[in-house]
KOLGU-4560 file (N, C-alpha, C; in nm, 3 decimals, padded with zeros to 5 digits):
<recs>
<n_xx: 04.063 n_yy: -01.743 n_zz: 00.164 ca_xx: 04.039 ca_yy: -01.601 ca_zz: 00.158 c_xx: 03.896 c_yy: -01.578 c_zz: 00.114 mol: A seq: 1 type: MET>
<n_xx: 03.825 n_yy: -01.489 n_zz: 00.180 ca_xx: 03.685 ca_yy: -01.465 ca_zz: 00.150 c_xx: 03.666 c_yy: -01.382 c_zz: 00.024 mol: A seq: 2 type: GLY>
<n_xx: 03.545 n_yy: -01.382 n_zz: -00.023 ca_xx: 03.512 ca_yy: -01.304 ca_zz: -00.141 c_xx: 03.494 c_yy: -01.158 c_zz: -00.103 mol: A seq: 3 type: LEU>
<n_xx: 03.536 n_yy: -01.070 n_zz: -00.190 ca_xx: 03.518 ca_yy: -00.928 ca_zz: -00.168 c_xx: 03.393 c_yy: -00.886 c_zz: -00.245 mol: A seq: 4 type: ILE>
<n_xx: 03.303 n_yy: -00.819 n_zz: -00.175 ca_xx: 03.180 ca_yy: -00.776 ca_zz: -00.240 c_xx: 03.210 c_yy: -00.669 c_zz: -00.344 mol: A seq: 5 type: ALA>
<n_xx: 03.153 n_yy: -00.684 n_zz: -00.461 ca_xx: 03.173 ca_yy: -00.586 ca_zz: -00.567 c_xx: 03.084 c_yy: -00.466 c_zz: -00.542 mol: A seq: 6 type: ALA>
<n_xx: 03.136 n_yy: -00.348 n_zz: -00.568 ca_xx: 03.055 ca_yy: -00.227 ca_zz: -00.554 c_xx: 02.970 c_yy: -00.212 c_zz: -00.679 mol: A seq: 7 type: ARG>
<n_xx: 02.848 n_yy: -00.170 n_zz: -00.658 ca_xx: 02.758 ca_yy: -00.151 ca_zz: -00.771 c_xx: 02.750 c_yy: -00.002 c_zz: -00.799 mol: A seq: 8 type: ARG>
<n_xx: 02.792 n_yy: 00.036 n_zz: -00.916 ca_xx: 02.793 ca_yy: 00.176 ca_zz: -00.954 c_xx: 02.674 c_yy: 00.216 c_zz: -01.041 mol: A seq: 9 type: TYR>
<n_xx: 02.593 n_yy: 00.122 n_zz: -01.080 ca_xx: 02.481 ca_yy: 00.155 ca_zz: -01.169 c_xx: 02.386 c_yy: 00.254 c_zz: -01.104 mol: A seq: 10 type: SER>
<n_xx: 02.374 n_yy: 00.251 n_zz: -00.972 ca_xx: 02.281 ca_yy: 00.341 ca_zz: -00.906 c_xx: 02.329 c_yy: 00.485 c_zz: -00.907 mol: A seq: 11 type: SER>
<n_xx: 02.458 n_yy: 00.507 n_zz: -00.933 ca_xx: 02.508 ca_yy: 00.644 ca_zz: -00.932 c_xx: 02.536 c_yy: 00.696 c_zz: -01.072 mol: A seq: 12 type: CYS>
<n_xx: 02.503 n_yy: 00.619 n_zz: -01.172 ca_xx: 02.526 ca_yy: 00.662 ca_zz: -01.309 c_xx: 02.400 c_yy: 00.729 c_zz: -01.361 mol: A seq: 13 type: MET>
<n_xx: 02.408 n_yy: 00.858 n_zz: -01.386 ca_xx: 02.292 ca_yy: 00.934 ca_zz: -01.432 c_xx: 02.326 c_yy: 01.003 c_zz: -01.563 mol: A seq: 14 type: HIS>
<n_xx: 02.225 n_yy: 01.043 n_zz: -01.634 ca_xx: 02.243 ca_yy: 01.125 ca_zz: -01.752 c_xx: 02.291 c_yy: 01.050 c_zz: -01.875 mol: A seq: 15 type: GLY>
<n_xx: 02.281 n_yy: 00.921 n_zz: -01.877 ca_xx: 02.322 ca_yy: 00.847 ca_zz: -01.997 c_xx: 02.218 c_yy: 00.740 c_zz: -02.026 mol: A seq: 16 type: SER>
<n_xx: 02.205 n_yy: 00.709 n_zz: -02.151 ca_xx: 02.113 ca_yy: 00.603 ca_zz: -02.191 c_xx: 02.194 c_yy: 00.483 c_zz: -02.232 mol: A seq: 17 type: THR>
<n_xx: 02.131 n_yy: 00.370 n_zz: -02.238 ca_xx: 02.200 ca_yy: 00.248 ca_zz: -02.275 c_xx: 02.236 c_yy: 00.251 c_zz: -02.423 mol: A seq: 18 type: SER>
<n_xx: 02.366 n_yy: 00.247 n_zz: -02.452 ca_xx: 02.413 ca_yy: 00.249 ca_zz: -02.590 c_xx: 02.372 c_yy: 00.122 c_zz: -02.662 mol: A seq: 19 type: ALA>
<n_xx: 02.374 n_yy: 00.010 n_zz: -02.591 ca_xx: 02.338 ca_yy: -00.117 ca_zz: -02.654 c_xx: 02.192 c_yy: -00.116 c_zz: -02.699 mol: A seq: 20 type: ALA>
<n_xx: 02.105 n_yy: -00.059 n_zz: -02.617 ca_xx: 01.964 ca_yy: -00.055 ca_zz: -02.651 c_xx: 01.937 c_yy: 00.035 c_zz: -02.771 mol: A seq: 21 type: ALA>
<n_xx: 02.016 n_yy: 00.139 n_zz: -02.787 ca_xx: 01.994 ca_yy: 00.232 ca_zz: -02.898 c_xx: 02.071 c_yy: 00.193 c_zz: -03.023 mol: A seq: 22 type: SER>
<n_xx: 02.156 n_yy: 00.089 n_zz: -03.014 ca_xx: 02.230 ca_yy: 00.042 ca_zz: -03.129 c_xx: 02.355 c_yy: 00.122 c_zz: -03.161 mol: A seq: 23 type: GLY>
<n_xx: 02.398 n_yy: 00.211 n_zz: -03.072 ca_xx: 02.520 ca_yy: 00.288 ca_zz: -03.100 c_xx: 02.634 c_yy: 00.239 c_zz: -03.012 mol: A seq: 24 type: ARG>
<n_xx: 02.752 n_yy: 00.283 n_zz: -03.046 ca_xx: 02.872 ca_yy: 00.246 ca_zz: -02.972 c_xx: 02.881 c_yy: 00.331 c_zz: -02.845 mol: A seq: 25 type: VAL>
<n_xx: 02.909 n_yy: 00.268 n_zz: -02.733 ca_xx: 02.923 ca_yy: 00.341 ca_zz: -02.607 c_xx: 03.059 c_yy: 00.408 c_zz: -02.600 mol: A seq: 26 type: ALA>
<n_xx: 03.062 n_yy: 00.530 n_zz: -02.555 ca_xx: 03.186 ca_yy: 00.604 ca_zz: -02.537 c_xx: 03.197 c_yy: 00.646 c_zz: -02.391 mol: A seq: 27 type: HIS>
<n_xx: 03.312 n_yy: 00.625 n_zz: -02.335 ca_xx: 03.334 ca_yy: 00.660 ca_zz: -02.195 c_xx: 03.309 c_yy: 00.808 c_zz: -02.169 mol: A seq: 28 type: LEU>
<n_xx: 03.344 n_yy: 00.893 n_zz: -02.263 ca_xx: 03.327 ca_yy: 01.037 ca_zz: -02.243 c_xx: 03.180 c_yy: 01.078 c_zz: -02.240 mol: A seq: 29 type: VAL>
<n_xx: 03.090 n_yy: 00.989 n_zz: -02.283 ca_xx: 02.948 ca_yy: 01.020 ca_zz: -02.278 c_xx: 02.887 c_yy: 00.992 c_zz: -02.141 mol: A seq: 30 type: ASP>
<n_xx: 02.960 n_yy: 00.927 n_zz: -02.055 ca_xx: 02.910 ca_yy: 00.895 ca_zz: -01.921 c_xx: 02.922 c_yy: 01.017 c_zz: -01.832 mol: A seq: 31 type: ARG>
<n_xx: 02.827 n_yy: 01.037 n_zz: -01.746 ca_xx: 02.829 ca_yy: 01.147 ca_zz: -01.650 c_xx: 02.795 c_yy: 01.093 c_zz: -01.511 mol: A seq: 32 type: ARG>
<n_xx: 02.887 n_yy: 01.017 n_zz: -01.452 ca_xx: 02.857 ca_yy: 00.961 ca_zz: -01.319 c_xx: 02.853 c_yy: 01.072 c_zz: -01.214 mol: A seq: 33 type: PRO>
<n_xx: 02.765 n_yy: 01.056 n_zz: -01.119 ca_xx: 02.757 ca_yy: 01.149 ca_zz: -01.006 c_xx: 02.752 c_yy: 01.069 c_zz: -00.877 mol: A seq: 34 type: THR>
<n_xx: 02.813 n_yy: 01.124 n_zz: -00.778 ca_xx: 02.813 ca_yy: 01.062 ca_zz: -00.645 c_xx: 02.771 c_yy: 01.170 c_zz: -00.547 mol: A seq: 35 type: VAL>
<n_xx: 02.675 n_yy: 01.138 n_zz: -00.461 ca_xx: 02.629 ca_yy: 01.238 ca_zz: -00.365 c_xx: 02.740 c_yy: 01.267 c_zz: -00.264 mol: A seq: 36 type: SER>
<n_xx: 02.745 n_yy: 01.389 n_zz: -00.212 ca_xx: 02.847 ca_yy: 01.421 ca_zz: -00.111 c_xx: 02.838 c_yy: 01.330 c_zz: 00.012 mol: A seq: 37 type: PRO>
<n_xx: 02.716 n_yy: 01.292 n_zz: 00.049 ca_xx: 02.699 ca_yy: 01.205 ca_zz: 00.165 c_xx: 02.764 c_yy: 01.069 c_zz: 00.142 mol: A seq: 38 type: GLU>
<n_xx: 02.744 n_yy: 01.014 n_zz: 00.022 ca_xx: 02.804 ca_yy: 00.884 ca_zz: -00.010 c_xx: 02.956 c_yy: 00.894 c_zz: -00.015 mol: A seq: 39 type: ARG>
<n_xx: 03.005 n_yy: 01.003 n_zz: -00.072 ca_xx: 03.148 ca_yy: 01.023 ca_zz: -00.082 c_xx: 03.212 c_yy: 01.028 c_zz: 00.056 mol: A seq: 40 type: LEU>
<n_xx: 03.154 n_yy: 01.106 n_zz: 00.147 ca_xx: 03.208 ca_yy: 01.117 ca_zz: 00.282 c_xx: 03.196 c_yy: 00.985 c_zz: 00.357 mol: A seq: 41 type: VAL>
<n_xx: 03.085 n_yy: 00.913 n_zz: 00.338 ca_xx: 03.065 ca_yy: 00.785 ca_zz: 00.406 c_xx: 03.170 c_yy: 00.683 c_zz: 00.366 mol: A seq: 42 type: ALA>
<n_xx: 03.223 n_yy: 00.694 n_zz: 00.245 ca_xx: 03.322 ca_yy: 00.596 ca_zz: 00.198 c_xx: 03.466 c_yy: 00.640 c_zz: 00.225 mol: A seq: 43 type: GLN>
<n_xx: 03.485 n_yy: 00.755 n_zz: 00.288 ca_xx: 03.620 ca_yy: 00.802 ca_zz: 00.318 c_xx: 03.667 c_yy: 00.752 c_zz: 00.455 mol: A seq: 44 type: LEU>
<n_xx: 03.658 n_yy: 00.624 n_zz: 00.474 ca_xx: 03.704 ca_yy: 00.563 ca_zz: 00.598 c_xx: 03.798 c_yy: 00.448 c_zz: 00.565 mol: A seq: 45 type: THR>
<n_xx: 03.894 n_yy: 00.423 n_zz: 00.652 ca_xx: 03.982 ca_yy: 00.309 ca_zz: 00.628 c_xx: 03.904 c_yy: 00.178 c_zz: 00.631 mol: A seq: 46 type: PRO>
<n_xx: 03.949 n_yy: 00.077 n_zz: 00.561 ca_xx: 03.882 ca_yy: -00.053 ca_zz: 00.562 c_xx: 03.878 c_yy: -00.113 c_zz: 00.703 mol: A seq: 47 type: PRO>
<n_xx: 03.783 n_yy: -00.202 n_zz: 00.730 ca_xx: 03.770 ca_yy: -00.263 ca_zz: 00.862 c_xx: 03.896 c_yy: -00.336 c_zz: 00.909 mol: A seq: 48 type: PRO>
<n_xx: 03.981 n_yy: -00.379 n_zz: 00.817 ca_xx: 04.103 ca_yy: -00.449 ca_zz: 00.857 c_xx: 04.196 c_yy: -00.360 c_zz: 00.939 mol: A seq: 49 type: THR>
<n_xx: 04.173 n_yy: -00.229 n_zz: 00.937 ca_xx: 04.257 ca_yy: -00.136 ca_zz: 01.011 c_xx: 04.191 c_yy: -00.089 c_zz: 01.140 mol: A seq: 50 type: PHE>
<n_xx: 04.085 n_yy: -00.155 n_zz: 01.184 ca_xx: 04.009 ca_yy: -00.112 ca_zz: 01.301 c_xx: 04.092 c_yy: -00.114 c_zz: 01.429 mol: A seq: 51 type: ALA>
<n_xx: 04.185 n_yy: -00.206 n_zz: 01.442 ca_xx: 04.259 ca_yy: -00.221 ca_zz: 01.567 c_xx: 04.404 c_yy: -00.177 c_zz: 01.559 mol: A seq: 52 type: ASP>
<n_xx: 04.439 n_yy: -00.099 n_zz: 01.458 ca_xx: 04.579 ca_yy: -00.057 ca_zz: 01.445 c_xx: 04.607 c_yy: 00.064 c_zz: 01.533 mol: A seq: 53 type: VAL>
<n_xx: 04.734 n_yy: 00.085 n_zz: 01.560 ca_xx: 04.777 ca_yy: 00.202 ca_zz: 01.637 c_xx: 04.918 c_yy: 00.237 c_zz: 01.593 mol: A seq: 54 type: SER>
<n_xx: 04.967 n_yy: 00.349 n_zz: 01.643 ca_xx: 05.106 ca_yy: 00.384 ca_zz: 01.612 c_xx: 05.200 c_yy: 00.278 c_zz: 01.668 mol: A seq: 55 type: PHE>
<n_xx: 05.163 n_yy: 00.219 n_zz: 01.780 ca_xx: 05.249 ca_yy: 00.117 ca_zz: 01.843 c_xx: 05.258 c_yy: -00.010 c_zz: 01.760 mol: A seq: 56 type: ALA>
<n_xx: 05.155 n_yy: -00.039 n_zz: 01.680 ca_xx: 05.158 ca_yy: -00.162 ca_zz: 01.601 c_xx: 05.221 c_yy: -00.142 c_zz: 01.463 mol: A seq: 57 type: THR>
<n_xx: 05.255 n_yy: -00.019 n_zz: 01.429 ca_xx: 05.320 ca_yy: 00.008 ca_zz: 01.301 c_xx: 05.468 c_yy: -00.029 c_zz: 01.313 mol: A seq: 58 type: TYR>
<n_xx: 05.518 n_yy: -00.105 n_zz: 01.220 ca_xx: 05.658 ca_yy: -00.148 ca_zz: 01.221 c_xx: 05.731 c_yy: -00.086 c_zz: 01.102 mol: A seq: 59 type: ARG>
<n_xx: 05.801 n_yy: 00.026 n_zz: 01.124 ca_xx: 05.873 ca_yy: 00.086 ca_zz: 01.012 c_xx: 05.990 c_yy: -00.002 c_zz: 00.968 mol: A seq: 60 type: PRO>
<n_xx: 06.019 n_yy: 00.001 n_zz: 00.841 ca_xx: 06.132 ca_yy: -00.072 ca_zz: 00.785 c_xx: 06.260 c_yy: -00.003 c_zz: 00.832 mol: A seq: 61 type: ASP>
<n_xx: 06.350 n_yy: -00.075 n_zz: 00.900 ca_xx: 06.472 ca_yy: -00.011 ca_zz: 00.951 c_xx: 06.562 c_yy: 00.043 c_zz: 00.840 mol: A seq: 62 type: PRO>
<n_xx: 06.544 n_yy: -00.006 n_zz: 00.718 ca_xx: 06.625 ca_yy: 00.042 ca_zz: 00.606 c_xx: 06.560 c_yy: 00.161 c_zz: 00.535 mol: A seq: 63 type: PHE>
<n_xx: 06.444 n_yy: 00.203 n_zz: 00.583 ca_xx: 06.374 ca_yy: 00.319 ca_zz: 00.527 c_xx: 06.350 c_yy: 00.420 c_zz: 00.640 mol: A seq: 64 type: GLN>
<n_xx: 06.447 n_yy: 00.505 n_zz: 00.670 ca_xx: 06.433 ca_yy: 00.598 ca_zz: 00.783 c_xx: 06.314 c_yy: 00.693 c_zz: 00.769 mol: A seq: 65 type: PRO>
<n_xx: 06.267 n_yy: 00.715 n_zz: 00.647 ca_xx: 06.152 ca_yy: 00.804 ca_zz: 00.631 c_xx: 06.025 c_yy: 00.745 c_zz: 00.691 mol: A seq: 66 type: THR>
<n_xx: 06.018 n_yy: 00.612 n_zz: 00.704 ca_xx: 05.901 ca_yy: 00.551 ca_zz: 00.765 c_xx: 05.895 c_yy: 00.583 c_zz: 00.914 mol: A seq: 67 type: GLN>
<n_xx: 06.008 n_yy: 00.576 n_zz: 00.982 ca_xx: 06.011 ca_yy: 00.613 ca_zz: 01.125 c_xx: 05.981 c_yy: 00.761 c_zz: 01.141 mol: A seq: 68 type: ALA>
<n_xx: 06.030 n_yy: 00.842 n_zz: 01.048 ca_xx: 06.002 ca_yy: 00.986 ca_zz: 01.052 c_xx: 05.853 c_yy: 01.012 c_zz: 01.031 mol: A seq: 69 type: ALA>
<n_xx: 05.789 n_yy: 00.932 n_zz: 00.946 ca_xx: 05.645 ca_yy: 00.948 ca_zz: 00.922 c_xx: 05.565 c_yy: 00.916 c_zz: 01.047 mol: A seq: 70 type: ALA>
<n_xx: 05.605 n_yy: 00.813 n_zz: 01.121 ca_xx: 05.536 ca_yy: 00.779 ca_zz: 01.246 c_xx: 05.547 c_yy: 00.896 c_zz: 01.343 mol: A seq: 71 type: VAL>
<n_xx: 05.667 n_yy: 00.950 n_zz: 01.359 ca_xx: 05.688 ca_yy: 01.062 ca_zz: 01.450 c_xx: 05.606 c_yy: 01.184 c_zz: 01.406 mol: A seq: 72 type: ALA>
<n_xx: 05.602 n_yy: 01.211 n_zz: 01.276 ca_xx: 05.525 ca_yy: 01.325 ca_zz: 01.225 c_xx: 05.376 c_yy: 01.306 c_zz: 01.251 mol: A seq: 73 type: ALA>
<n_xx: 05.326 n_yy: 01.184 n_zz: 01.232 ca_xx: 05.185 ca_yy: 01.156 ca_zz: 01.256 c_xx: 05.150 c_yy: 01.170 c_zz: 01.404 mol: A seq: 74 type: CYS>
<n_xx: 05.236 n_yy: 01.120 n_zz: 01.490 ca_xx: 05.212 ca_yy: 01.132 ca_zz: 01.634 c_xx: 05.210 c_yy: 01.279 c_zz: 01.677 mol: A seq: 75 type: GLN>
<n_xx: 05.303 n_yy: 01.358 n_zz: 01.624 ca_xx: 05.307 ca_yy: 01.500 ca_zz: 01.656 c_xx: 05.184 c_yy: 01.572 c_zz: 01.601 mol: A seq: 76 type: GLU>
<n_xx: 05.143 n_yy: 01.536 n_zz: 01.481 ca_xx: 05.023 ca_yy: 01.595 ca_zz: 01.422 c_xx: 04.901 c_yy: 01.569 c_zz: 01.511 mol: A seq: 77 type: PHE>
<n_xx: 04.888 n_yy: 01.446 n_zz: 01.560 ca_xx: 04.775 ca_yy: 01.411 ca_zz: 01.647 c_xx: 04.782 c_yy: 01.485 c_zz: 01.780 mol: A seq: 78 type: CYS>
<n_xx: 04.903 n_yy: 01.496 n_zz: 01.834 ca_xx: 04.920 ca_yy: 01.570 ca_zz: 01.960 c_xx: 04.875 c_yy: 01.715 c_zz: 01.942 mol: A seq: 79 type: ARG>
<n_xx: 04.917 n_yy: 01.776 n_zz: 01.833 ca_xx: 04.879 ca_yy: 01.915 ca_zz: 01.807 c_xx: 04.729 c_yy: 01.927 c_zz: 01.780 mol: A seq: 80 type: GLN>
<n_xx: 04.671 n_yy: 01.827 n_zz: 01.715 ca_xx: 04.527 ca_yy: 01.831 ca_zz: 01.687 c_xx: 04.446 c_yy: 01.831 c_zz: 01.815 mol: A seq: 81 type: ALA>
<n_xx: 04.490 n_yy: 01.754 n_zz: 01.913 ca_xx: 04.421 ca_yy: 01.751 ca_zz: 02.043 c_xx: 04.431 c_yy: 01.889 c_zz: 02.108 mol: A seq: 82 type: VAL>
<n_xx: 04.548 n_yy: 01.950 n_zz: 02.103 ca_xx: 04.564 ca_yy: 02.083 ca_zz: 02.160 c_xx: 04.479 c_yy: 02.185 c_zz: 02.086 mol: A seq: 83 type: GLN>
<n_xx: 04.475 n_yy: 02.175 n_zz: 01.953 ca_xx: 04.396 ca_yy: 02.269 ca_zz: 01.874 c_xx: 04.247 c_yy: 02.254 c_zz: 01.905 mol: A seq: 84 type: ARG>
<n_xx: 04.204 n_yy: 02.131 n_zz: 01.926 ca_xx: 04.063 ca_yy: 02.107 ca_zz: 01.956 c_xx: 04.025 c_yy: 02.164 c_zz: 02.092 mol: A seq: 85 type: ARG>
<n_xx: 04.118 n_yy: 02.162 n_zz: 02.184 ca_xx: 04.093 ca_yy: 02.217 ca_zz: 02.316 c_xx: 04.111 c_yy: 02.369 c_zz: 02.314 mol: A seq: 86 type: ALA>
<n_xx: 04.138 n_yy: 02.424 n_zz: 02.196 ca_xx: 04.175 ca_yy: 02.564 ca_zz: 02.176 c_xx: 04.094 c_yy: 02.668 c_zz: 02.248 mol: A seq: 87 type: GLY>
<n_xx: 04.119 n_yy: 02.789 n_zz: 02.209 ca_xx: 04.060 ca_yy: 02.905 ca_zz: 02.275 c_xx: 03.910 c_yy: 02.914 c_zz: 02.250 mol: A seq: 88 type: ARG>
<n_xx: 03.845 n_yy: 02.983 n_zz: 02.342 ca_xx: 03.703 ca_yy: 03.012 ca_zz: 02.329 c_xx: 03.684 c_yy: 03.163 c_zz: 02.329 mol: A seq: 89 type: ARG>
<n_xx: 03.578 n_yy: 03.209 n_zz: 02.262 ca_xx: 03.552 ca_yy: 03.352 ca_zz: 02.262 c_xx: 03.472 c_yy: 03.390 c_zz: 02.386 mol: A seq: 90 type: ASN>
<n_xx: 03.428 n_yy: 03.515 n_zz: 02.395 ca_xx: 03.357 ca_yy: 03.562 ca_zz: 02.514 c_xx: 03.225 c_yy: 03.489 c_zz: 02.539 mol: A seq: 91 type: LEU>
<n_xx: 03.165 n_yy: 03.434 n_zz: 02.435 ca_xx: 03.039 ca_yy: 03.361 ca_zz: 02.450 c_xx: 03.060 c_yy: 03.213 c_zz: 02.479 mol: A seq: 92 type: LEU>
<n_xx: 03.185 n_yy: 03.172 n_zz: 02.494 ca_xx: 03.215 ca_yy: 03.033 ca_zz: 02.524 c_xx: 03.224 c_yy: 02.943 c_zz: 02.402 mol: A seq: 93 type: GLY>
<n_xx: 03.211 n_yy: 03.001 n_zz: 02.284 ca_xx: 03.221 ca_yy: 02.921 ca_zz: 02.162 c_xx: 03.368 c_yy: 02.905 c_zz: 02.123 mol: A seq: 94 type: ARG>
<n_xx: 03.397 n_yy: 02.792 n_zz: 02.064 ca_xx: 03.535 ca_yy: 02.769 ca_zz: 02.020 c_xx: 03.571 c_yy: 02.863 c_zz: 01.906 mol: A seq: 95 type: ARG>
<n_xx: 03.693 n_yy: 02.911 n_zz: 01.913 ca_xx: 03.747 ca_yy: 02.992 ca_zz: 01.804 c_xx: 03.791 c_yy: 02.897 c_zz: 01.694 mol: A seq: 96 type: VAL>
<n_xx: 03.747 n_yy: 02.922 n_zz: 01.572 ca_xx: 03.785 ca_yy: 02.836 ca_zz: 01.461 c_xx: 03.929 c_yy: 02.868 c_zz: 01.423 mol: A seq: 97 type: VAL>
<n_xx: 04.014 n_yy: 02.769 n_zz: 01.436 ca_xx: 04.155 ca_yy: 02.787 ca_zz: 01.404 c_xx: 04.179 c_yy: 02.747 c_zz: 01.260 mol: A seq: 98 type: LEU>
<n_xx: 04.281 n_yy: 02.806 n_zz: 01.198 ca_xx: 04.309 ca_yy: 02.770 ca_zz: 01.058 c_xx: 04.336 c_yy: 02.621 c_zz: 01.044 mol: A seq: 99 type: PRO>
<n_xx: 04.291 n_yy: 02.565 n_zz: 00.935 ca_xx: 04.310 ca_yy: 02.422 ca_zz: 00.911 c_xx: 04.455 c_yy: 02.386 c_zz: 00.883 mol: A seq: 100 type: GLY>
<n_xx: 04.491 n_yy: 02.269 n_zz: 00.923 ca_xx: 04.623 ca_yy: 02.215 ca_zz: 00.894 c_xx: 04.604 c_yy: 02.072 c_zz: 00.846 mol: A seq: 101 type: VAL>
<n_xx: 04.704 n_yy: 02.019 n_zz: 00.783 ca_xx: 04.693 ca_yy: 01.883 ca_zz: 00.734 c_xx: 04.828 c_yy: 01.815 c_zz: 00.732 mol: A seq: 102 type: GLY>
<n_xx: 04.825 n_yy: 01.690 n_zz: 00.698 ca_xx: 04.946 ca_yy: 01.609 ca_zz: 00.690 c_xx: 04.936 c_yy: 01.528 c_zz: 00.562 mol: A seq: 103 type: LEU>
<n_xx: 05.039 n_yy: 01.530 n_zz: 00.482 ca_xx: 05.039 ca_yy: 01.459 ca_zz: 00.355 c_xx: 05.135 c_yy: 01.341 c_zz: 00.365 mol: A seq: 104 type: TYR>
<n_xx: 05.083 n_yy: 01.221 n_zz: 00.339 ca_xx: 05.166 ca_yy: 01.101 ca_zz: 00.338 c_xx: 05.180 c_yy: 01.053 c_zz: 00.195 mol: A seq: 105 type: LEU>
<n_xx: 05.302 n_yy: 01.032 n_zz: 00.152 ca_xx: 05.328 ca_yy: 00.987 ca_zz: 00.016 c_xx: 05.414 c_yy: 00.862 c_zz: 00.023 mol: A seq: 106 type: ASP>
<n_xx: 05.381 n_yy: 00.763 n_zz: -00.055 ca_xx: 05.462 ca_yy: 00.642 ca_zz: -00.057 c_xx: 05.399 c_yy: 00.537 c_zz: -00.146 mol: A seq: 107 type: GLY>
<n_xx: 05.474 n_yy: 00.436 n_zz: -00.173 ca_xx: 05.429 ca_yy: 00.327 ca_zz: -00.258 c_xx: 05.325 c_yy: 00.240 c_zz: -00.190 mol: A seq: 108 type: GLY>
<n_xx: 05.282 n_yy: 00.140 n_zz: -00.263 ca_xx: 05.183 ca_yy: 00.045 ca_zz: -00.214 c_xx: 05.242 c_yy: -00.039 c_zz: -00.101 mol: A seq: 109 type: PHE>
<n_xx: 05.168 n_yy: -00.051 n_zz: 00.009 ca_xx: 05.208 ca_yy: -00.141 ca_zz: 00.117 c_xx: 05.312 c_yy: -00.089 c_zz: 00.213 mol: A seq: 110 type: GLY>
<n_xx: 05.334 n_yy: 00.043 n_zz: 00.218 ca_xx: 05.434 ca_yy: 00.095 ca_zz: 00.311 c_xx: 05.375 c_yy: 00.142 c_zz: 00.443 mol: A seq: 111 type: VAL>
<n_xx: 05.242 n_yy: 00.148 n_zz: 00.453 ca_xx: 05.179 ca_yy: 00.179 ca_zz: 00.581 c_xx: 05.105 c_yy: 00.311 c_zz: 00.591 mol: A seq: 112 type: GLY>
<n_xx: 05.074 n_yy: 00.374 n_zz: 00.479 ca_xx: 05.003 ca_yy: 00.502 ca_zz: 00.484 c_xx: 04.866 c_yy: 00.487 c_zz: 00.551 mol: A seq: 113 type: LYS>
<n_xx: 04.789 n_yy: 00.388 n_zz: 00.512 ca_xx: 04.657 ca_yy: 00.367 ca_zz: 00.570 c_xx: 04.667 c_yy: 00.328 c_zz: 00.716 mol: A seq: 114 type: THR>
<n_xx: 04.767 n_yy: 00.248 n_zz: 00.751 ca_xx: 04.790 ca_yy: 00.211 ca_zz: 00.891 c_xx: 04.810 c_yy: 00.336 c_zz: 00.975 mol: A seq: 115 type: HIS>
<n_xx: 04.894 n_yy: 00.428 n_zz: 00.928 ca_xx: 04.919 ca_yy: 00.551 ca_zz: 01.003 c_xx: 04.796 c_yy: 00.639 c_zz: 01.007 mol: A seq: 116 type: LEU>
<n_xx: 04.723 n_yy: 00.647 n_zz: 00.898 ca_xx: 04.600 ca_yy: 00.726 ca_zz: 00.894 c_xx: 04.499 c_yy: 00.674 c_zz: 00.996 mol: A seq: 117 type: LEU>
<n_xx: 04.483 n_yy: 00.543 n_zz: 01.001 ca_xx: 04.386 ca_yy: 00.482 ca_zz: 01.092 c_xx: 04.431 c_yy: 00.489 c_zz: 01.238 mol: A seq: 118 type: ALA>
<n_xx: 04.561 n_yy: 00.502 n_zz: 01.259 ca_xx: 04.613 ca_yy: 00.508 ca_zz: 01.396 c_xx: 04.571 c_yy: 00.637 c_zz: 01.461 mol: A seq: 119 type: SER>
</recs>
């Protein structure tokens, strides 16, 4: 198994001085980390291990009927998203902004939420 690169957070830690250098005890509440919106959005992607997944490759547990229901809900959500994207246009040919919708997936570790998201 390969090594996982550690993320370096020192570049995003602002507004604090080194407690060790000043001789005082460091307190977590004294830290004021900031992350730029661009960095935050750039990191909101599934890991590369999910690059080739699809709804067809998801295998729901037959003893957990909610997993099969989640696949169906995700497929329907995507179908509706395509229709919404092709939505109406106004008189100037611009797309009409439709109200936002979303899908919430809840479950324990390793049940396939990221697989479905990446699909």
